[in-house]
C-alpha positions in Angstrom: 213.8 -3.1 222.9 216.3 -5.2 220.8 218.2 -3.3 218.2 220.9 -4.3 215.8 224.6 -3.7 216.6 225.0 -1.8 213.4 221.7 -1.1 211.7 222.9 1.3 209.0 223.8 -1.3 206.3 220.2 -2.6 206.5 218.9 0.9 206.1 221.2 1.6 203.1 219.9 -1.6 201.5 216.2 -0.7 201.7 216.8 2.9 200.7 217.9 1.7 197.3 214.5 0.2 196.5 212.6 2.9 198.4 214.2 5.6 196.2 213.4 3.7 193.1 209.7 3.4 193.8 209.4 7.0 194.8 211.0 8.0 191.5 208.1 6.3 189.7 205.6 8.6 191.3 206.9 11.6 189.3 209.0 10.2 186.5 206.1 9.4 184.2 204.6 12.9 184.0 207.5 14.2 181.9 207.0 11.2 179.5 203.3 11.7 178.9 203.6 13.3 175.5 205.9 10.5 174.2 203.5 7.9 175.7 200.5 9.5 174.0 202.2 9.6 170.6 203.6 6.1 170.8 200.5 4.3 172.2 197.9 6.5 170.5 196.4 7.6 173.8 194.7 10.8 174.8 195.7 13.1 177.7 193.3 11.6 180.2 194.5 8.1 179.5 198.2 9.2 179.8 197.5 10.9 183.1 196.0 7.6 184.3 199.3 6.0 183.8 200.4 8.0 186.9 197.0 8.1 188.7 196.7 4.3 188.6 200.1 3.9 190.2 199.3 6.4 193.0 195.9 4.8 193.6 197.2 1.3 193.8 200.0 2.6 196.1 197.8 4.5 198.5 194.9 2.2 199.1 196.6 -0.8 200.6 199.2 0.9 202.8 197.3 0.2 206.1 197.1 -3.5 205.2 200.7 -3.9 203.9 202.1 -2.2 207.0 200.4 -4.8 209.2 201.6 -7.6 206.9 205.2 -6.7 207.8 204.3 -7.3 211.5 203.0 -10.8 210.6 205.5 -12.1 208.1 208.5 -9.9 208.8 209.5 -6.6 207.2 212.3 -8.3 205.2 210.0 -10.9 203.6 207.3 -8.5 202.7 209.8 -6.0 201.3 211.4 -8.6 199.1 208.1 -9.8 197.8 207.1 -6.2 197.0 210.4 -5.6 195.3 209.9 -8.6 193.0 206.4 -7.4 192.1 207.6 -3.9 191.5 210.6 -5.0 189.4 208.5 -7.4 187.3 205.8 -4.8 186.8 208.5 -2.3 185.6 209.5 -4.8 182.9 205.8 -5.2 182.0 205.4 -1.4 181.8 208.3 -1.0 179.4 207.1 -3.8 177.2 203.5 -2.4 177.0 202.1 -2.0 173.5 198.8 -0.3 174.5 197.9 2.4 177.0 195.5 -0.1 178.7 198.4 -2.6 179.2 200.5 0.2 180.6 197.9 1.3 183.1 197.4 -2.3 184.2 201.2 -2.7 184.7 201.3 0.6 186.6 198.6 -0.8 189.0 200.9 -3.9 189.6 203.8 -1.5 190.2 201.8 0.5 192.8 200.9 -2.7 194.7 204.5 -3.7 194.8 205.4 -0.2 196.1 202.7 -0.4 198.7 204.2 -3.7 200.0 207.7 -2.2 200.2 207.3 1.3 201.7 205.9 0.5 205.2 208.7 -2.0 205.7 211.4 0.7 205.3 210.0 2.6 208.3 209.5 -0.6 210.2 213.1 -1.6 209.7 214.1 1.8 211.3 211.7 1.4 214.2 212.8 -2.1 215.0 216.6 -1.9 214.4 217.6 1.7 215.6 217.7 2.8 219.2 215.4 5.8 219.9 218.3 8.3 220.1 219.4 7.4 216.6 216.1 7.3 214.8 216.2 11.0 213.9 219.4 10.5 211.9 218.0 7.3 210.3 214.8 9.1 209.3 216.9 11.9 208.0 218.4 9.6 205.4 214.9 8.1 204.7 213.4 11.6 204.4 216.3 12.9 202.3 215.8 10.0 199.8 212.1 10.8 199.6 212.7 14.5 199.0 215.4 13.9 196.4 213.3 11.4 194.5 210.4 13.8 194.1 212.6 16.2 192.1 215.0 13.8 190.5 212.1 12.0 188.8 211.2 14.6 186.3 214.9 15.3 185.5 215.8 11.7 185.0 212.6 11.1 183.1 213.4 13.8 180.7 216.9 12.6 180.1 215.8 9.0 179.5 212.9 9.9 177.2 215.2 12.1 175.1 218.0 9.5 175.0 216.2 6.1 174.5 212.5 6.6 174.6 209.8 6.5 177.3 210.1 2.7 177.8 213.5 3.2 179.5 212.0 5.1 182.4 210.7 1.6 183.4 213.4 -0.6 182.0 216.0 1.2 184.2 214.2 -0.2 187.2 215.0 -3.8 186.4 218.8 -3.8 187.0 218.3 -1.4 190.0 215.6 -3.8 191.3 217.9 -6.8 191.0 220.7 -5.0 192.9 218.2 -3.8 195.6 217.0 -7.4 196.0 220.5 -8.7 196.5 221.4 -6.0 199.0 218.2 -6.4 201.0 218.5 -10.2 201.1 222.1 -9.9 202.3 222.0 -7.0 204.7 218.5 -6.7 206.1 218.0 -8.9 209.2 215.2 -11.4 209.5 213.4 -9.6 212.4 211.1 -11.4 214.8 207.6 -11.9 213.6 204.4 -12.1 215.7 201.3 -14.2 215.2 198.5 -12.0 214.0 194.9 -12.7 213.4 194.0 -10.9 210.2 191.2 -8.4 210.7 189.3 -9.2 207.5 186.5 -6.8 208.1 188.9 -4.0 208.9 191.0 -4.8 205.7 187.9 -4.7 203.6 186.5 -1.5 205.0 189.9 0.3 204.9 190.5 -0.7 201.3 187.0 0.2 200.1 187.0 3.5 202.0 190.5 4.5 200.8 189.7 3.6 197.2 186.5 5.6 197.1 188.1 8.6 198.7 191.4 8.7 196.8 189.7 7.8 193.5 187.1 10.6 194.0 189.7 13.2 194.8 192.0 12.2 191.9 189.2 12.4 189.4 187.4 15.4 190.9 188.9 18.1 188.7 188.8 16.0 185.5 185.0 15.6 186.1 184.4 19.1 187.2 183.5 17.9 190.7 180.2 16.6 189.6 177.6 14.6 191.7 179.3 11.3 191.0 182.6 12.6 192.4 181.0 13.9 195.6 179.1 10.6 196.0 182.4 8.8 195.8 184.1 11.1 198.3 181.3 11.1 200.8 180.9 7.3 200.3 184.6 6.9 201.1 184.4 9.1 204.2 181.3 7.1 205.4 183.1 3.8 204.9 186.2 5.0 206.7 184.0 6.2 209.5 182.6 2.6 209.7 186.2 1.4 209.6 187.1 3.5 212.7 184.0 2.2 214.5 184.9 -1.3 213.6 188.4 -0.8 214.9 187.2 0.7 218.2 185.0 -2.4 218.8 187.6 -4.9 217.8 188.7 -6.5 221.1 191.1 -9.0 219.4 193.6 -7.5 217.0 192.4 -4.6 214.9 194.2 -3.6 211.7 194.9 -0.2 213.2 195.1 -0.2 217.0 193.5 3.1 218.0 195.9 3.1 221.0 198.4 4.5 218.5 196.7 7.8 218.7 197.1 8.0 222.4 200.6 9.0 221.6 200.3 12.7 221.1 203.4 13.1 218.9 202.2 10.2 216.6 198.8 11.9 216.1 200.3 15.4 215.5 202.9 14.0 213.1 200.1 12.5 211.0 198.3 15.9 210.9 201.5 17.7 210.1 202.7 15.4 207.3 199.3 15.6 205.6 199.7 19.4 205.6 203.3 19.2 204.3 202.5 16.7 201.6 199.5 18.8 200.3 201.6 22.0 200.3 204.6 20.4 198.4 202.4 18.9 195.7 200.5 22.2 195.4 203.8 24.0 194.9 204.9 21.7 192.2 201.6 21.8 190.3 201.7 25.6 190.2 205.4 26.0 189.7 205.7 23.6 186.7 202.6 25.1 185.2 204.2 28.6 185.5 207.6 27.6 184.2 206.2 25.7 181.2 203.2 27.8 180.2 204.4 31.3 181.1 208.1 31.0 180.7 208.1 28.5 177.9 210.5 26.0 179.4 210.5 22.3 178.6 209.6 19.8 181.3 213.3 18.9 181.8 214.3 22.6 181.9 211.6 23.4 184.5 212.7 20.5 186.6 216.2 21.8 186.6 215.1 25.0 188.2 214.3 22.9 191.3 217.5 20.9 191.2 219.1 22.9 194.0 216.0 22.4 196.1 216.2 18.6 195.6 220.0 18.6 196.3 219.8 20.6 199.5 216.9 18.5 200.8 218.8 15.3 200.1 222.1 16.5 201.5 220.9 18.3 204.6 218.2 15.8 205.8 220.5 13.3 207.4 222.4 16.0 209.3 219.2 17.7 210.4 218.0 14.3 211.6 221.0 14.0 213.9 220.5 17.5 215.2 216.8 16.8 215.8 217.7 13.8 218.0 219.3 16.3 220.5 216.6 19.0 220.6 213.0 19.2 221.8 210.9 17.6 219.1 209.0 20.8 218.2 212.0 23.0 217.4 213.2 21.7 214.0 209.9 21.0 212.2 208.2 24.2 213.5 211.2 26.2 212.0 210.9 24.3 208.8 207.1 24.9 208.4 207.6 28.6 209.0 210.5 28.9 206.5 208.7 26.8 203.9 205.5 28.9 204.2 207.6 32.1 203.7 209.2 30.7 200.5 205.7 29.9 199.1 204.8 33.6 199.6 208.1 34.4 197.9 207.1 32.2 194.9 203.7 33.9 194.8 205.4 37.4 194.7 207.9 36.3 192.0 205.5 34.7 189.5 205.4 37.4 186.9 206.1 37.0 183.1 209.6 38.6 183.4 210.8 37.8 186.9 214.3 36.5 187.4 214.7 32.7 187.0 217.8 33.0 189.2 215.6 34.4 192.0 213.2 31.5 191.7 216.2 29.1 192.0 217.3 30.9 195.2 213.8 30.7 196.7 213.6 27.1 195.7 217.0 26.4 197.4 215.7 28.0 200.6 212.6 25.8 200.3 214.9 22.8 200.0 216.5 23.7 203.4 213.0 24.1 204.8 212.0 20.6 203.5 215.0 19.1 205.2 213.8 20.6 208.5 210.3 19.0 208.1 210.2 15.5 206.5 212.7 13.5 208.6 211.8 15.1 212.0 208.1 14.4 211.4 208.7 10.8 210.6 211.1 10.4 213.6 208.5 11.9 215.9 205.9 9.6 214.6 207.8 6.4 215.2 210.0 7.3 218.2 207.6 5.9 220.8 206.2 3.0 218.9 206.8 -0.5 220.3 208.0 -3.3 218.1 204.4 -4.6 217.9 203.2 -1.3 216.6 205.9 -0.7 214.0 204.0 -2.0 211.0 200.6 -0.5 211.8 202.1 2.8 212.8 204.2 3.0 209.6 201.1 2.2 207.5 199.1 4.9 209.1 201.8 7.6 208.7 202.4 6.7 205.1 198.7 6.6 204.3 198.1 10.1 205.7 201.2 11.3 203.9 200.0 9.9 200.6 196.5 11.3 201.2 198.1 14.7 201.7 199.8 14.5 198.3 196.4 13.6 196.7 194.5 16.3 198.5 197.2 18.9 197.6 197.1 18.0 193.9 193.3 18.0 193.7 192.9 21.2 195.8 195.4 23.3 193.9 194.2 22.0 190.6 190.6 23.0 191.4 191.6 26.4 192.7 193.9 27.1 189.7 191.2 26.1 187.2 188.8 28.5 188.9 191.3 31.4 189.0 192.3 30.8 185.3 188.6 30.9 184.4 188.2 34.1 186.4 190.9 35.7 184.2 189.0 34.9 181.1 191.2 32.0 180.0 190.4 28.5 179.2 192.1 25.5 180.7 192.0 21.8 180.2 192.2 19.3 183.1 195.1 19.9 185.4 196.4 16.5 186.3 199.3 14.7 187.9 202.7 16.3 187.2 201.1 19.7 186.7 200.3 19.1 183.1 197.5 21.1 181.6 196.6 23.0 178.5 196.3 26.7 178.8 197.4 27.7 175.3 196.1 31.0 174.0 196.3 31.8 170.3 199.8 33.1 169.3 198.6 36.6 168.6 197.1 36.9 172.1 199.8 35.1 174.1 201.8 38.1 175.2 198.7 40.0 176.2 197.5 37.1 178.4 200.7 36.3 180.2 199.9 38.8 182.9 196.5 37.2 183.5 198.0 33.7 183.7 200.7 34.9 186.1 198.1 36.5 188.3 196.1 33.4 188.5 199.2 31.3 189.3 200.6 33.6 191.9 197.2 33.8 193.8 196.8 30.0 193.8 200.2 29.7 195.6 198.6 31.2 198.7 196.6 28.1 199.3 199.6 25.7 200.0 201.2 28.5 202.0 198.1 28.7 204.3 197.8 24.9 204.5 201.3 24.8 206.0 199.9 26.7 209.0 198.1 23.5 210.0 201.4 21.7 210.1 203.1 24.6 211.9 200.5 24.5 214.7 200.7 20.7 215.0 204.5 20.7 215.2 204.5 23.4 217.8 202.4 21.2 220.0 204.9 18.3 220.0 206.1 17.2 223.5 209.3 15.4 224.6 208.7 11.8 223.6 209.1 8.8 225.8 211.3 5.9 224.7 209.7 2.9 223.0 210.6 0.7 226.0 208.0 2.7 227.9 205.4 2.5 225.1 202.3 0.6 225.5 201.8 -2.6 223.6 199.4 -2.8 220.7 
């Protein structure tokens, strides 16, 4: 399989844009109060500024991954970067919440065009024995962005206002475009016949499923929500049937799933994403509602976690290239699950914040053991013809895991809070909620709130067992040169 003499500059170039779009998944949550005040919006509208981005990002990933195979990863990445950067300018200039939500949809579509191409560049330019190190850098950027977002968002909102969490993307987007145009090679394309039926079914099914899950807790999981979710599952089942009968060129070649490690990586990354999002929803809720921290202060508690994930991931990736594929991620899943039990034990009204920082730091090490090796195991045996489709599938399951984790933990947390005799508003993206007892009762109710929060942490800890089992079943992968063609 052809690889570049020195593929690292191309990876550095796409990482700049990749890091920027990932920041925008979490950066808005901390700005919600300022957005609500400035645009005269209510909480549900403000939360949709994040939900709309995530929905527009998740739904088309299967399609945009395949577009990279047809038109080239570089071309599709650059188009997505232009859309994302232009939409960022639109977001900052928005004068109403409706305009902001529309601009966030455009941002999400740009991000969906970009993300699969970053994985495809790695698959198509790095030799198999270097992909772990490359995915280490990729995974480190992803882990770092998730935690830098709230911190950077808080600083920008306090300094210049909420508009600057979007305006800052414009110069970064311009630099990212120049770097990618200069350093990313124009990789060989392949004539594809577009699977129109597959595209329509996948987009409709993903929209119904993701929208239903995102809105479930806000609508108290009523009949409409379940109709959307079941409808999405049914349409996706039709999509799989359609792909199995497509003898020409399906959107998602089911032959991908003959690769054991690819299939297991998708299962494991769904588990990991759900657990990580579950952790953040509960942890930010606890730090802000029980310990009285501001969003920026609570994000700083997890700064060591973000730093260790970002710094260690590239080194862990290099080590993972030399070891059996199951060793590193299995260790990471076990360690991360242990830290979640540690968080559950430590969530009391007067526990040591320093202890939480230490537990978070250990969780950062665990994250570095998981994200990059999972991605490397998923793509290691993909042929060049499978790069776009495989990247799209992996990123779709990853994003679905984040959505499931947020919805699942929010529903459980609401139920546990209600069981403690407290009242809670909708728990949405970024862990924002409204559990605010009267001042004269607050001290008496802190124990009840802490109990509900600590118990809810067991759910993501148990979800990680799925990922642990999946990663323990990895086998030594064959090289892409031996891979079957799509």
